[in-house]
C-alpha positions, 0 to 999 in steps of 0.5 A: 136604285130599287130592283125586284124579281128573282133575277134582280142580283143579274144587275150586277152583270151590267155595272160590271161591264166596259159599256152599257148602251141604254135603249129605249122609247121616249118617256119611259125613264131610259135617262134616269136609268141610265143615271141611275146605273152609272151611280150604282156602279160609282158608289159600290165599286172602285171604278171610274165612271162615265154617264153620256148621253147623246139626247139634246134633251138635256134631261142628264144633267137634270137627274143628276142634279147638276146646273148644267152639262156640257161636252167636256166631263163634268164631275158628279159630287159624291154628295149628288149620289151618296144618298140610296135606297134598299132593296125592296118593294117600297122605299123605307128609310134612306140609306147614306153610303159613300162611293167608293168610285168616281162619276162624270158626266158630259152630253155631246157637243156635235160641232167640237166633237167633229172638230176633234175627229178632224184634227185627229184624222187630218193627214196635216195641219193644212188640211184640217184647217181647210176642212174646218173653214170649208162652208159646207163642213160647217153647215153639216156639223152645226145643221144637221141632226144625222152628223150627230150619229156617227160622232156620238160613237166615236166620242163613246169609243174615245172616251173608253180607249182613251179617257181613263174610264173603267165604265162608260154608260151611253143614254141614247135617244128614242128607239128608232133614232138609238139604231140610228147611233148604233149604226152610223160606224157601218153607215161610215164605212159603207160611204166612203165605200161608196161609188158616189163618193169615188166619183165625185173624188177621182180627180181632173179628169172625173168628179164634179170636174168632169161633169162641168159641161154638163147641162144639170151642172150649169142648172146648178151653178145658176141656182146654188151658185159656182161657190157653193159646188166649189165648196162641195168639190172641197169637202169631199175632196179633204174627206178622201184624205182622212179615209183610213183613220174613218175607216178604221176607226168605225170598225174599232166602234162596230167591234166595241159595241159587240165585245164581250163587256159591252151591255145593251139595255132596254128600258119601257114601261108596261103600257102601249106603245111603249112596250110594243116599241120596246120590244121590236128594239130588242128584236133589232138589236138582237138582229144586228149582233149588239149583246143585249143584257137585260130589259128593264120594265120601269113603273111596275105596280108595286108588288102587295096590289096584285089582282087578286088583292085589288078585287078582294079589296074592292069587293069588301068596300062594296060590300060595306052598309051604305053610308048615310051622307051622300058625300061619303058614298061618293067616295066610296064609290071612287074608291072602289072603281079606283081599286077595280081599275087597279086590279085590271092595271095589275093583271095586264102587268102581269101578262106584259111581263110574262110576255117581256121575259121571252125577249131578253136574257133577264128582265128587271122591274122598277116599281112605280114609285109615289116620288122622284 
């Protein structure tokens, strides 16, 4: 990874963490940044690193050069991230290093992770099997994307606590979805404390059993079927048997995300709407008490392409003696226009970077490169 800016040395504070959560708008290089942070940590430190994606786009495997990625941790071959570029504004000859740590990667399989979670929190084998066989449970975990949120944070916690990893780097979905994932543990606690759940599971004198004679329930029976209502009743009753485990774990996950060794990184480009989305996300993270460590501005123009140098270049080209060849004149005019456009962009980048530095304790820049 090529970093620049006076604070670029602060990047070490990220890879020395226990958990790094990478957030940001879509299409800004967030997955690449998560993979880069993980690879740099494993390449330069004797640590065990896991990079985990909760984004169903499956981009992480491509970034790491893997043929595929699944729910189980897959080791990334050392030679896949052994070649790094030296610091600077433009890549020179690549420097080959021998990684001193290990790197694994995984993409969450929602259904498999939920099954593991139920097996862990069920009070006994019979309850576990009844939950896993319940049709409503199967539909929720296989078809509803919202069920992805909580299990993603649960998987992060388990990997950090029991997976034997010194650092877990998480690649989250785009901005708003990332907040849904991060807020999932708090929503789980709220759900178990809700009147709705207690009303549905208070036994024969309450819940759906007490509502059976009401007209609305009779309509539901005709439309949805008796079996469906029975599945709903059973599912919520079984869920209540696991309340203590879910609530306790949700509290532990929330504490982990706000612990001293947790770091949040927002990745953005310097153009709208990504820039506005990123600054709003940074504010949301701070407002929720998450430790925002850095904002990474990706695809920034190289430092030698300043507004002043580009303006001077376009002026010099414009003052050249006229070309007699019409093709040459057209080509020169295109170059002059490109230089002027680049000067405008460089000036916009300068203004955006100045504004961005007010939103996080550390701002890092990665330059626009001519290749991946």
